[in-house]
N, C-alpha and C positions, 0 to 999 in steps of 0.2 A: 504494500500500500504506500503510495507516495503522498506526502502532505502538500496541500496547496500552500503557497507562500503566504505567510502571516499577512495566506491563501489565503432561467432559465428564461421567452416571450412573457410579457407581463400579464397578470391575471386581472380579475375584477378589482376595481378601485385601487390598483397598484400604482402608486405615484412614481413610476419609473419608466424609462424608455425600454423598447423591446430589444435594442441592440446591445452589444457589449459596451461596457461603460467607458465614457470619456468624461473629463472634468466638466461639471455642470453647476448651475446655480442652485438656489435653495430648492428643496423638494416641493413639488407642486402636484396636488392630486389631479388625476385624469378624470374629468367629469364625464367623458364619453364611455367609461368602463366602470360605472358605479356599481357597487355591490356591498353587502355587509362586511365590514372589517373594523369593528370597534364601535363604541357608542356614537361617535360623531358621524359615522356612515351607516347607521341603522342597526348595529348589532344589538340583539335582544338578550337580556340577562338570562332568559330561560334556555338559550342555545349554548351548547358547550363549545368554547373556542379551542383551537388546536395549540394553545399555550397554557402555562400553569403559573399561578401566583405562589411565590415562595413565602415562607414564614416571616422573613424580614421585609416584606413589602415589594420585593423585586418580582418582575415577570420573567419567566424562563421560557425561551423559545428553543425547541430541539425536536428532532424526530424520534420516534419510538423504536424503530428497527435497530439502530446501533446499540441501544440499551439491551435489547433481547439478545443480540449477537454476543455482547460482552458476557452475559450470564451463562449462555450456552458454552462459551469458551472456558469460563471458570469451572464449570461442572466437568467438562471433558478433561481439562488440565489436572484438576484435583484427583479425578479417577485414575488418570495415567500415572501421576506421581506416586499415588498410594500403591498401585499395582507394580510399579518398577522399583521404587525405593524400598518398600517394605518387603517385597518378595525377593528382590535381588540386591544384595549388598556389595555389588561390584563397582569397579571404576566407571564403567559405562553408564550405570544408573545415575551417578553424580553428574556426568556430562549431560545426559538427557534431561535431568532435572534443571540444570542451569540453562539449557537451551529453551526448555518450556517456559521458565520464568522470564527469560528475555523476550520471547514472543508474547507472553502475557503482558509485559510492560508496554509493548508496541500496540497490542489490542486495546489496552486501557487508554493510551494516549489518543488513539484514532477513533475509538468507539464510545467509551464511557465519558471521557473528559470533555469533549467539545460541546459547547453550549453558547447561546447568546442570551444575555440577561439585560433587562432595561429597568431603570428606575427614574425618579424625577430629575436626576442630574444628567443622565445620558445612557450610553450603551457600553456593555462590557462583553467583549468577544473572547472566548476561550477556544483557541485552536490547539492542535495536538501539542506543540512545543512553544507557542507564543501566546501571550495575553495582550489584548489591546483595549484601551479605555478611551472613549471619545464623548465629550459633552455634547448635548444637543446643539449648542451654538457652533460646534465645529463639524457637524455632519452636513455636508453639502448636498448629498444626493443618495438615494437608495436605488440599486439596480437589481435586476433579476436576470442572471445568465445561467450558468450551470450550478450556481449557488447564489444566495443573497450576497450582494457586493455593496460595500459602503465606501463612498467617496469622502475622505476625511481631510480636514485642513491640518497643515503642519506649520511649524514655526516659520518666521519670515524668510523669504527668498527660497523656499522649498515648494515644489509642486505638490498638489493634493495627492494623497496616497490611497489606492484602492485596497481595502481589506476584504478578503474572501472569507465568508463565514462557513467553516468546514461543517458545522452542525446542520446548516440549512441548505443542503444540496437538493437539487431537483432535476431529474432528467428531462430533456426536451421531449422525448417520445412520450413520457408520462403526461406531460402537460398537453401535448397534442391530443392524446386519448381523452383527457379530461375535457378539452374544448369540444371534441367531437361528441362526447356524451351530452354536454350541455346543449349543443346545437340540435342533437337528435331529440332530446326531451322538450326543447322549445318547439320543434315542429309538431311533436305529439300533443303538446298543450294547445297549439293552435287548432289542431284537428278535433280534439276532444273539448275544446273551449274551457279547459280547466287550468287555471293559473297555478304553477307550482308553489308550494309553501316555502317559507324562508329556510326551514330545516332541509328540505329537499334540494334547494339551490346550494346550500353550504356543503351538503354531502357530496355533491358533484364537483366541488372545487378542490384543487390541489392544496394541501395543507401549507406548503412553503409559500405559495402565492398569497394565501391569507395572512401568513406571518409577515411577509414582506410588506403587504399593504398596511398591517397594523404598525409596523416600525415606521413606515412613511407617514402615517397619520399622526403618530406621537411626535415625530420630528417637526411636522408642520404646526401642531398645536404648541409645542415648546417654543418655536420661533415666534409665533403670534403672541405668546406670553412674554416675549423679550428675553429669551435664553441668553446668558452671557457668552461672549466669544470663548472658544476653547480650541485646543490643538490636540492632535493624536498623541497618546502615550502608550508605548509598547515596551514589553519586557519579556525575557526568557522565562519559561515555566520550568523550574528546576526539578520539581517532583517527578513528572513524567520522564524527563531526561534521565534522572537517577534510576527510575524503575526499569529503564531499558539498558543503560550503560553498565550498571553494577553487575547484573547477572551475565551480560554479554562479556564483560571483562573476566568474570569468574570462569565462564566457559572457555575463553581464550587461554587463560592460565592453565586450566585442566588439560586442554589439548596440547599445549606446549610442554607440559610437565610429563607427558607420556614417555 
């Protein structure tokens, strides 16, 4: 798995262009593609959004599939280590255990760790090995390519930097299928003269499109409230790096010591 560097067409109410990102001005909602994406765009409290509110007041945006992949890998790894290390007390079992732990560190960094969280001050992007913090006043645009992409202001005399949100990936083929389903149901609604409910419309939307729309909406609201100017702050994430490098170094040492 390769990590996008401190790394899809826009959906309904997504305040972003359809093409790959280029530096742009403040986020502006697209009125021609309005759809539920937060209270300001008609989101109903009774409908379940594809993001979660954390205990500390932050809103966490992430997909569920990587979380499932992580726990499946943990179960497989735990079973393999028990079978090898307990049953066989040989040198190879130590090498295999170190190798499995190194891969587990990689899976943790690429599957469990990535997330995007938002609060009143701005957005925090956790990618596999890099963390990024950008205040609402420094978020110039939100784009949807192969993932949600944020155009962030940097210090003076530096061009805006695009941050790729590893957690919010979305395949173009999946979005095309979602669009085709929406168009098909719209045709059926015209034939049956039955307007689809809000819940039915949301169920046919790609989750990442809705999350990108919500981030764009919050950015617009924050700017209208007069969010202070901000610049991108980035730092290495040492915990996932250690979870990969320590067992990898142990494996290398075991191999060289043979």
